[in-house]
C-alpha positions as CSV (number, residue, x, y, z in Angstrom):
1,M,-8.4,7.6,-6.1
2,S,-6.7,10.5,-4.3
3,T,-5.6,10.4,-0.7
4,P,-7.2,12.4,2.0
5,T,-4.9,15.5,2.5
6,L,-4.5,18.2,5.3
7,Y,-4.8,21.6,4.6
8,R,-5.3,25.0,6.5
9,D,-7.6,27.9,5.3
10,G,-8.4,31.4,5.6
11,C,-11.9,32.8,6.2
12,G,-13.7,35.8,4.8
13,K,-13.5,37.8,8.1
14,A,-11.3,40.9,7.7
15,N,-10.2,41.1,11.3
16,C,-9.6,37.3,11.8
17,R,-6.3,36.0,13.0
18,C,-6.1,34.1,9.5
19,H,-5.3,37.4,7.9
20,G,-2.8,38.7,10.6
21,D,0.9,39.3,10.3
22,P,1.9,36.6,10.3
23,P,-1.2,34.7,9.2
24,Q,-2.4,31.9,11.4
25,P,-4.8,29.9,9.2
26,H,-7.7,27.8,10.3
27,G,-7.5,24.2,10.4
28,P,-5.9,21.8,9.8
29,Y,-8.8,20.2,7.9
30,I,-8.8,16.7,6.2
31,Q,-10.1,16.9,2.6
32,W,-10.5,14.2,0.1
33,T,-11.0,15.2,-3.6
34,A,-12.0,13.0,-6.5
35,K,-13.7,13.3,-10.0
36,V,-17.4,12.0,-9.9
37,D,-19.1,11.8,-13.2
38,G,-16.7,14.4,-14.8
39,K,-16.9,16.8,-11.8
40,I,-14.4,17.6,-9.1
41,M,-15.8,16.6,-5.7
42,N,-14.4,17.9,-2.4
43,R,-15.3,16.3,0.8
44,R,-14.1,17.4,4.3
45,L,-13.6,14.3,6.5
46,S,-13.3,13.6,10.2
47,P,-10.0,12.0,11.4
48,R,-11.9,8.6,11.6
49,E,-13.3,9.0,8.1
50,A,-9.9,9.8,6.7
51,E,-8.5,6.8,8.3
52,L,-11.1,4.7,6.6
53,F,-10.7,6.4,3.3
54,R,-7.1,5.7,3.4
55,E,-7.7,2.1,4.1
56,W,-10.3,1.8,1.2
57,I,-8.0,3.5,-1.2
58,D,-5.0,1.3,-0.3
59,N,-7.3,-1.7,-0.8
60,D,-8.5,-0.2,-4.2
61,R,-4.9,0.4,-5.3
62,R,-3.8,-3.4,-4.2
63,L,-6.9,-4.8,-6.2
64,R,-6.2,-2.8,-9.4
65,A,-2.6,-3.8,-9.1
66,Q,-3.6,-7.5,-8.8
67,I,-5.9,-7.1,-11.8
68,D,-3.1,-5.6,-13.8
69,Q,-1.2,-8.5,-13.1
70,L,-3.9,-11.1,-14.0
71,R,-4.3,-9.2,-17.2
72,A,-0.5,-9.5,-18.1
73,L,-0.6,-13.2,-17.0
74,A,-3.7,-13.8,-19.3
75,A,-1.9,-11.9,-22.2
76,E,1.2,-13.9,-21.7
77,A,-0.9,-17.1,-21.6
78,T,-2.7,-16.1,-24.8
79,D,0.6,-15.5,-26.6
80,L,2.0,-18.9,-25.5
81,I,-1.3,-20.7,-26.6
82,I,-1.4,-18.8,-30.1
83,E,2.5,-19.5,-30.6
84,E,1.8,-23.1,-29.9
85,A,-1.1,-23.3,-32.2
86,R,1.0,-21.8,-35.0
87,R,3.7,-24.3,-34.5
88,T,1.4,-27.2,-34.5
89,G,-0.8,-25.9,-37.1
90,E,-3.8,-26.1,-34.8
91,E,-6.6,-23.7,-34.9
92,V,-7.3,-21.7,-31.7
93,E,-10.7,-20.4,-30.4
94,L,-9.4,-17.0,-28.8
95,R,-12.7,-16.0,-27.4
96,A,-13.1,-17.4,-23.9
97,K,-15.8,-20.1,-23.7
98,N,-16.6,-19.0,-20.0
99,P,-17.8,-15.3,-20.3
100,R,-16.3,-14.6,-16.9
101,L,-12.8,-15.2,-18.3
102,S,-13.2,-12.6,-21.1
103,L,-13.5,-9.9,-18.2
104,L,-9.8,-10.0,-17.9
105,H,-9.7,-7.7,-21.0
106,E,-12.5,-5.4,-19.7
107,P,-11.8,-2.0,-17.9
108,L,-12.1,-2.3,-14.1
109,E,-15.1,-0.2,-13.9
110,T,-17.2,-2.9,-15.7
111,I,-16.0,-5.8,-13.8
112,C,-16.7,-4.5,-10.1
113,E,-19.1,-1.9,-9.0
114,V,-18.7,-0.3,-5.5
115,P,-22.0,1.1,-4.3
116,G,-21.8,4.9,-4.4
117,S,-18.4,5.2,-6.1
118,A,-18.7,3.2,-9.0
119,R,-18.0,6.1,-11.3
120,V,-15.2,7.7,-9.1
121,R,-12.0,8.5,-11.0
122,S,-8.7,9.8,-9.5
123,T,-7.8,13.4,-9.8
124,T,-4.1,12.3,-9.4
């Protein structure tokens, strides 16, 4: 997810200060940009909304990092189990008996769904 950013903008009025010399653009505005269902979406945020979005985005990034660590750990454990099985000649059932454990190999979007933002992809 992208982080909310500050920007200043000009308007369409020819005699406005934003078109002066030197230009004095309007703003600052806070904007959040993301890709939703393959389309770029822009949303202007209040300062409070931007604060909440930053917090949610930070939480999302931490969660994704933890899931990446769990996947790496699961892959490492799988390699050790296979190596041990080869060494001992034992057969190994690689498919998890508990369907929840097999989620470690699924894309994050199929594991957890956030209402209203399940299909959001970052533009950065």
